[in-house]
N, C-alpha and C positions, 0 to 999 in steps of 0.2 A: 300132546307131543307135536312139535313143529315138523312139518313134512318138507324137506329141503331137496327132494328129487323132482326134477321137472316132469317126469312121467307120472308123478302122483297127482297132478293137477289138470283139470279141464277148465275152460273158460267159465262155465256155470258155477263150478265149485269156488273159483276165485271170486266171482261176483258175489256169491253168497257170504263170503268172508268180509268183503270190502265195500260193497255197494252202499249200504246204509250209512256207514261212516263217511264215505266219499260225498254223499249228499249233504251232510252237515258241513264238511270241509268246503265244499263248493259254495254253499250259501254264505258261509263266513267270508270267503274271499270276495264274493259278489258285493257284500256290504263294504268291505275295505276298499275295493276299487271304485265303488260309487262315491265313497267319502273322498277318495283321492281326486276324482274328476270334479267333484263339487268344489274342492279347494283349488283346482286348476281348470276352471270352466272354459278358458280360452283354448284348451286342448281337446275338449270333449266333442264327440260327434253326436249323432242322433240317439244313440243308446246310452243308458245311464253310466255304464262303465266301459265305453269304447272311445278311442281317439277318433278324431275327424279324418285322419289319414295315416298311412304307414309312417310318414315323416314325423307327425306329432306323437306317434306312439313311442318314439325313440328318445334317448337322452338329449337334453338341450345341447345344441351345437353339433349334433351328429345326425341331422336329418339326411345328409348326403349318403348315409349307409343304405337308405331305402333303395337306391339304384342298384344295389347288389342283388336284389331279388326282383326279377321281371314280374309285371302285373299278373301274367298268366300262371306264375308259380307261387303266388301268394295264397295262403290258406283262406278259406271262406271267412273266418273270423279273426284275421290277422290284426285287426285294430283293437280287439278286445284286450282288456287288462289281463285276462287269463291266457292269452296266446303264448304258446311255447315258441312259436316262430319269431315273434317280436322280441321276446326275452333273449333268445339265442343271438339274434341279430344285434341287439343292443349291448350284450356283454361280449360275445365272441368277436363281433365286428369291431368294436372299440379295441379289444385286446390285439386283434390282428393288425389294426392300423398303427397302434403304438409300439408294437413289438413284432416286426416282420420276421424275426428269428424264431418265434414261437417258443420262447424259453419255458413258459408255463406247461406247454404240451410235453416237452422232453422230461420235465420234472415229474409230471403225472405218469408218464410211461416208464420212468426210471431208466432212461436211455441217454446215450451221448447225443448232444445236439447235432442236427443235420442241417445242411445248407439248402438253399433254393426251395424252401417250403412255400406252397401256394394254397390258399384257402378259397373255397367256393361254396356259397349257400345254395341249397335246393338243386343239387346236381342231379340231373336226370340220366339214368343209365341207358345207353343205346339198346333198342329192342333186341338186337342180336346177342347182347352180352349174357342175358339170362333166359333168352327165349320167350320174352314177354311181349304180348300184344293184346289189346291196344294200350293198356295201362302199363307203365314201367315203374320200377322202383326209383324213388327219389331220395337222395341222401340229404339230411338236414344240413350238414356241414361236412364237406369233403376237404381233407388236407392231404396233399401229395408232395413227396420229395422223390429224388431219383432212386431212393432205397426203400421207401415206406409209403403205404396208403392207409389213411385213417378215416374211418366212417363214423361220424358222430350222430347219435340219435338223441335229440333234445326233447325232454318231456317236462311238463309243468303241472297242469291241472287235469291231464287226461286220465281216463279210466284204465290205466295200465298200458300194456302193449297191445297193438292191434292183432286180432286173430284172423284166421282165414274166413272169407265171406262166402264160401261155397253154398252155405245154407241160407243166405240172406238175399233173396231175390229183390227185395225192396231197395237194396243198396247198389244196384247196377249203375254203371256210369257209361253213358253213350252206348256203344255196341258191345260193351264188355258183358259176356254171358258166363262169367265164372260161377255164378250162383246156380249150380245145376246138381247139387248133391246133398248129402247129409253126413257131415264129418263125425257125428256121434256114432255112426256105424261104419266109418271108413270109406264112405262114398264121396269121392272127390270129382270136381269138374275135369273134363278132358284136358282143358288148357293147363290146369295146375299139374296134372299127371305128366304132361309132356315137358315140364320145366325141370329137367334132370338136375340142374345145379342146386335147386332147392333140396331135393331128396338126398343128393350126395353130401351137401353141407349138413343136413340134419343127421345123417349117419356118421360122417367123419368127425365133425366138430361138436355137435350137440349130443352125440352118443345115443341117439334115439333109435328105436327099433324100426324095422321096415314096416310099411303099411300092410295091415293084415285084417281086411274086413271079415267079420262084422265088428272088429275092435275099433275103438276110437282112433281117428286119424292122428298119427303122432305129430304132425306139423300144424294142426289146427290152432292150438293155444299159443305156441311161441312163433307163429307165422311171421310177424313183423321182424322179430330178431333174426330169424333164419334168413329172410330176404336181405337184411342189411349185411349179415356176415357173408352170404353168398355173393352179394355185390362187391364187397371189399375183396373177396378172394378172386373174383373174376377180373376186377380192375387192376389188381396187383401185378398180374402177369409175371410171376416169379419173384416179385419184391415181398418184403414183409408186409403183413396187413393186420390192422387193429380195428376192433369194434369198441366204441366208447358209448356209454349210456350216462347222460346227465339227467337228474331228476330232482323233484322237490321232496325233501325229507319228511315233510308234513303230509304228503299225499298218501292216503291209506293203501293205495295199490303198490306203493314203493317202500313202505315201512313195515316192519314186523308187527303182527297183531294176532293173538291167540295162536292158532296152528299155522297161520299164513306167514311165511318168512319175508315177504316182499320181493318184488322182481329183482332188485340188485343181488340179494343173497342167493336167490334161486338160480340166477345165471352164473354167479360165481362158482357155485357148487357143480354147475353143469359144464361151463366152458373153462378151460385151463390153457395156459401157455403151451402150445404144441408146435414145435418147429417154427415156421414163419408167422404163426398166428398168436395174437394176444387179445385179451379182453380186459377193459378197464371201466370202472364205474365210480361215480362220485356225485354227491349231492351238490346242487347249486350253492347251498349254504356254505359248503367247504370250498368249492372251486372258486367262488367269487373272491376269496381272500388271496388266491394265487394269481389272479388275472391282473395284468397291468392296465388299470383304469384311471382316467383323469377325474377331477373333482366332480364334474357334471355327471359323469356316468355313475360315480359312487352315490351321489345324491339321488339320482333316478332309481338305482338299485335298492337303496335303503328306504326311500319314501314311497315309491310306487309298489315295489315288490317285497318289502320287509326283509331284505337280505342283509346279513350282518357285515357290512363293509366297514 
């Protein structure tokens, strides 16, 4: 029986359901992107399935979109064919340039169009916003209007949503020492414990229980989603706020399999429209048909990423 309650799942349990299938999925994509760059050798960098630059990873004629993400905010593997950052920039960046009114967004949200919408890739939240230091939450694509804040999380080949790293000392960044506990028994780092907005969001909008050691930490597994919703809530400052998740419907972490419902369904059953908050999720395969794209972007989406444009 499929378990559709967020509290039913921990990261190891999700990996047990999805990891093997994801390995096969990832290898298949690697072969596809290798073939793509063999056919477009002028775009290829040093790696078999990576572009030579952010500019050459984007649709033909749209290299200028690369300036929308400063070098310091680009992901380590942003030139890879598997990069969700490059995919989002290539699709949402073109859509934003061709339709400044964001008609596709209001259709997705089932809301009346709003004026003065502004989109920004890799928006870094001010440290004071969520009490984060030295690492802060970064929003893949932030869209704001006078009445609404939309935080988009773009996924492609990733192994699901990011979990808390309290138990991963090898993944420290700079002087970040969050990795000081064991979430399997509810031991969290002091820095995470002090981030009240995380815990309030987990309780109010994810309907998760309070932390109760030695029980599993309730925010360990959905950590990335909680950070995004907390950021949207803080940025809203009284406005409506929305969390959007876009994903590859073929990725085992995002599609149903055996008793695993996939992240989209799991979040749908957890998050519901409540007051000023809304959650929306859609696969890239469906979303791409709604986006205003020119012919170059359609060819890129179809040939490079096998999306049904």
